[in-house]
C-alpha positions in Angstrom: -11.6 -14.1 -8.3 -12.0 -17.8 -7.5 -10.8 -19.8 -4.7 -7.9 -21.4 -6.8 -6.9 -18.1 -7.9 -5.6 -17.5 -4.6 -3.5 -20.3 -5.2 -2.1 -19.9 -8.4 -3.8 -16.9 -10.3 -3.6 -14.4 -7.9 -0.4 -15.6 -7.1 0.4 -12.1 -7.1 2.1 -12.5 -3.7 3.5 -15.6 -2.4 2.0 -15.2 0.8 -1.5 -15.5 -0.8 -0.2 -18.6 -2.7 0.8 -20.1 0.5 -2.5 -19.0 1.9 -4.6 -21.3 -0.2 -2.8 -23.8 -1.9 -3.8 -26.6 0.3 -7.0 -26.7 -1.3 -5.6 -28.3 -4.5 -8.3 -30.7 -4.7 -10.9 -28.0 -5.5 -9.1 -27.3 -8.6 -10.5 -30.3 -10.4 -14.2 -30.0 -9.4 -15.1 -26.5 -10.9 -13.6 -24.8 -14.0 -13.8 -21.4 -12.5 -11.3 -22.7 -9.7 -8.4 -23.0 -12.2 -8.6 -19.9 -14.3 -9.5 -16.2 -14.1 -13.1 -16.8 -15.3 -15.8 -17.2 -12.7 -18.8 -17.3 -15.1 -20.2 -20.2 -13.7 -20.9 -18.3 -10.3 -22.9 -15.9 -12.3 -24.8 -17.8 -14.9 -27.9 -20.3 -14.9 -27.1 -22.6 -17.6 -30.0 -24.5 -19.2 -29.5 -28.1 -19.7 -28.1 -28.0 -23.2 -25.6 -25.4 -22.1 -24.9 -27.4 -19.1 -24.1 -30.5 -21.1 -21.9 -28.7 -23.5 -20.1 -27.0 -20.5 -19.4 -30.2 -18.9 -17.8 -31.9 -22.0 -15.6 -28.6 -22.4 -14.9 -28.8 -18.8 -13.6 -32.5 -19.2 -11.7 -31.4 -22.0 -10.0 -28.3 -20.4 -9.4 -29.9 -17.1 -7.4 -32.8 -19.3 -5.4 -30.3 -21.2 -4.7 -28.4 -17.8 -3.5 -31.5 -15.9 -1.2 -33.1 -18.7 0.4 -29.9 -19.8 0.3 -27.3 -17.0 0.6 -29.3 -13.9 4.1 -30.4 -14.5 5.4 -26.9 -14.8 3.5 -26.2 -11.2 5.6 -28.9 -9.8 8.7 -27.5 -11.2 7.5 -24.1 -9.8 7.3 -25.7 -6.3 10.8 -27.1 -6.9 12.1 -23.6 -7.3 10.2 -22.2 -4.2 11.5 -25.2 -2.0 15.0 -24.5 -3.0 14.5 -20.9 -1.9 13.4 -21.9 1.5 15.9 -24.7 1.7 18.9 -22.3 1.1 17.4 -19.6 3.1 17.7 -17.3 0.0 14.0 -15.7 0.0 14.7 -12.4 -1.6 12.7 -9.7 -3.2 14.1 -10.5 -6.8 13.4 -14.1 -6.3 9.9 -13.7 -5.4 9.3 -11.2 -8.3 10.5 -14.1 -10.5 8.2 -16.6 -9.0 5.3 -14.2 -9.4 6.2 -13.6 -12.9 6.3 -17.4 -13.7 2.9 -17.8 -12.1 1.1 -15.1 -13.9 2.7 -16.5 -17.3 0.9 -20.0 -16.2 -2.3 -18.1 -15.4 -2.1 -16.3 -18.7 -1.6 -19.5 -20.7 -4.6 -21.2 -19.1 -6.7 -18.2 -19.6 -5.9 -18.0 -23.6 -6.8 -21.9 -23.6 -10.3 -21.6 -22.2 -11.1 -18.2 -23.9 -12.8 -19.7 -26.9 -15.1 -21.8 -24.9 -16.1 -18.6 -22.9 -16.6 -16.9 -26.1 -18.9 -19.6 -27.4 -20.7 -19.8 -24.3 -21.4 -16.3 -23.9 -22.5 -15.8 -27.5 -25.2 -18.4 -26.9 -26.9 -16.7 -24.1 -30.4 -15.3 -24.3 -31.2 -11.9 -23.0 -32.6 -13.3 -19.5 -29.5 -15.1 -18.8 -27.7 -11.9 -19.3 -30.0 -10.2 -17.1 -29.4 -12.7 -14.4 -25.7 -12.6 -14.7 -25.8 -8.7 -14.4 -28.1 -9.3 -11.3 -25.6 -11.5 -10.0 -22.9 -9.1 -10.4 -24.9 -6.7 -8.7 -25.4 -8.9 -5.8 -21.6 -9.7 -5.6 -20.8 -6.1 -5.4 -23.2 -5.3 -2.6 -22.0 -8.3 -0.6 -18.3 -7.4 -0.9 -18.9 -3.7 0.0 -20.8 -4.9 3.1 -17.9 -7.2 4.0 -15.1 -5.3 3.1 -15.9 -1.6 3.0 -18.7 -1.0 5.7 -16.2 -2.0 8.6 -14.0 1.2 9.7 -10.6 1.4 8.2 -9.2 0.4 11.3 -11.1 -2.7 11.5 -10.2 -3.7 8.0 -6.6 -3.3 8.8 -7.0 -5.3 12.0 -8.9 -8.1 10.3 -6.5 -8.3 7.5 -3.7 -8.7 9.8 -5.6 -11.3 11.8 -6.4 -13.3 8.6 -2.6 -13.3 7.6 -1.3 -14.1 11.1 -3.8 -17.4 10.9 -2.7 -18.3 7.6 1.0 -18.0 8.3 0.6 -19.9 11.6 -0.6 -22.7 9.6 2.4 -22.6 7.1 5.4 -21.4 9.4 4.0 -22.3 12.8 3.6 -19.7 15.5 5.0 -16.3 15.0 7.4 -14.7 17.3 6.6 -11.2 18.8 9.0 -9.7 16.2 7.0 -11.7 13.2 3.7 -10.6 14.8 4.7 -6.9 14.6 5.9 -7.4 11.1 2.6 -8.8 10.0 0.8 -5.6 11.7 2.9 -3.3 9.9 2.1 -5.0 6.5 -1.4 -4.9 7.2 -1.2 -1.1 7.9 0.9 -0.6 4.8 -2.0 -1.6 2.7 -4.2 1.0 4.0 -7.5 1.4 2.3 -6.5 -1.1 -0.5 -10.0 -2.7 -0.3 -11.6 0.7 -1.9 -9.5 0.2 -5.1 -9.8 -3.5 -5.2 -13.8 -3.3 -5.2 -13.8 -0.2 -7.5 -11.8 -2.1 -9.9 -13.5 -5.2 -9.6 -16.8 -3.2 -10.3 -15.3 -1.6 -13.3 -14.2 -4.9 -14.7 -17.9 -6.3 -14.5 -19.4 -3.3 -15.9 -16.8 -3.7 -19.1 -17.7 -7.3 -19.1 -21.5 -6.9 -19.0 -21.3 -4.1 -21.9 -19.2 -6.6 -24.1 -21.7 -9.3 -23.4 -24.6 -6.8 -24.4 -22.8 -6.8 -27.7 -22.2 -10.3 -27.7 -23.0 -11.0 -31.6 -20.6 -8.0 -32.9 -17.4 -8.9 -34.8 -15.4 -7.2 -31.9 -16.9 -9.5 -29.3 -14.0 -12.4 -29.3 -11.2 -9.8 -29.1 -13.0 -7.9 -26.4 -13.7 -11.0 -24.1 -9.9 -12.5 -24.7 -9.1 -8.8 -23.3 -11.2 -9.1 -20.4 -10.0 -12.5 -19.6 -6.3 -12.8 -20.6 -5.5 -9.2 -20.4 -7.1 -8.0 -17.5 -4.6 -5.8 -16.3 -4.7 -3.5 -19.4 -8.3 -2.5 -18.1 -7.4 -1.7 -14.5 -8.3 1.7 -13.0 -5.2 3.8 -12.6 -5.9 3.9 -8.9 -5.9 0.1 -8.7 -2.6 -0.6 -10.7 -1.0 1.8 -8.2 -2.6 0.0 -5.2 -1.8 -3.5 -6.6 1.8 -2.5 -7.2 2.1 -1.7 -3.6 0.3 -4.7 -2.4 2.6 -6.9 -4.5 5.6 -4.9 -2.9 4.2 -5.1 0.7 3.5 -8.8 0.4 7.1 -9.6 -0.8 8.7 -7.4 1.9 6.5 -9.4 4.5 7.5 -12.8 3.4 11.3 -11.9 3.0 11.4 -10.3 6.5 9.5 -13.1 8.0 11.9 -15.6 6.5 14.8 -13.7 7.5 13.4 -14.0 11.0 12.4 -17.5 10.7 13.8 -20.4 13.0 14.7 -23.9 11.5 11.6 -25.2 13.0 9.2 -22.6 10.9 11.4 -23.3 7.7 10.9 -27.2 8.1 7.1 -26.5 8.6 7.0 -24.6 5.3 8.9 -27.2 3.7 6.4 -29.8 4.8 3.6 -27.7 3.6 5.1 -27.5 0.2 5.6 -31.0 -0.1 2.2 -31.9 0.8 1.0 -29.6 -2.2 3.5 -31.3 -4.3 2.2 -34.6 -3.2 -1.6 -33.5 -3.6 -0.3 -32.7 -7.5 1.3 -35.9 -7.9 -1.6 -38.1 -6.6 -4.0 -36.8 -9.2 -5.2 -39.4 -11.5 -4.8 -37.4 -14.7 -1.1 -36.5 -14.0 -0.4 -40.1 -13.1 -1.8 -41.2 -16.4 0.4 -38.6 -18.1 3.3 -39.8 -16.7 2.6 -43.3 -17.4 
């Protein structure tokens, strides 16, 4: 998954959303940071492909900025109201998550025809390089996320989350810190299922690209990019549901324990994201 997906795409949890949405500017430098498609990380495009890709990139970014960003601003408004009224509930967070997933799917559907066209034009050498990049990606993630002991994984996860929350809420109280520790423990060895599922998806993607001239290829790629969840392993499906539930529970509890100062800090951060969006030239042009 890309950097932007931590903001909107894997918006699967509010805590992860808040963890990266300060990087709004990145969304308009690379196509792969706004959609569930990170092909540009794995492909070496030749000159003609790159020129074609850049043109499509401009078109997709223009579409995204003028048709999708206004909805993101509305989404931020709803999030802000939740915080202002101190009504951060599990039900409300589930609703915000479903809204975000719908937005992701819409963008994925929009970009899929371009992905199909690009992939159908790859030569065998490029496909081999893509598969080699997948293998390197898998090895890197296994080294980083699976090699440490489970205790180290849990501790590191908690530390990263506390750092993220400190940025968005300010210093956590002792009670809040303990809740973060409990959250990290509650996820257990989720890294195992996450990486196994990632490998599973990449294998299916590679198999599809190997048959890129077949009549079934467009539908197969659409499923891989737009309906990724339908291809998840059973173990990851269960782990993911737990991840979502644990994240919602964490945020609900943290907000219940939050001070007025912490809520003000969070509102200030949300307002900063809104300003980043509003300052984008393409959005200004659309409004004008």
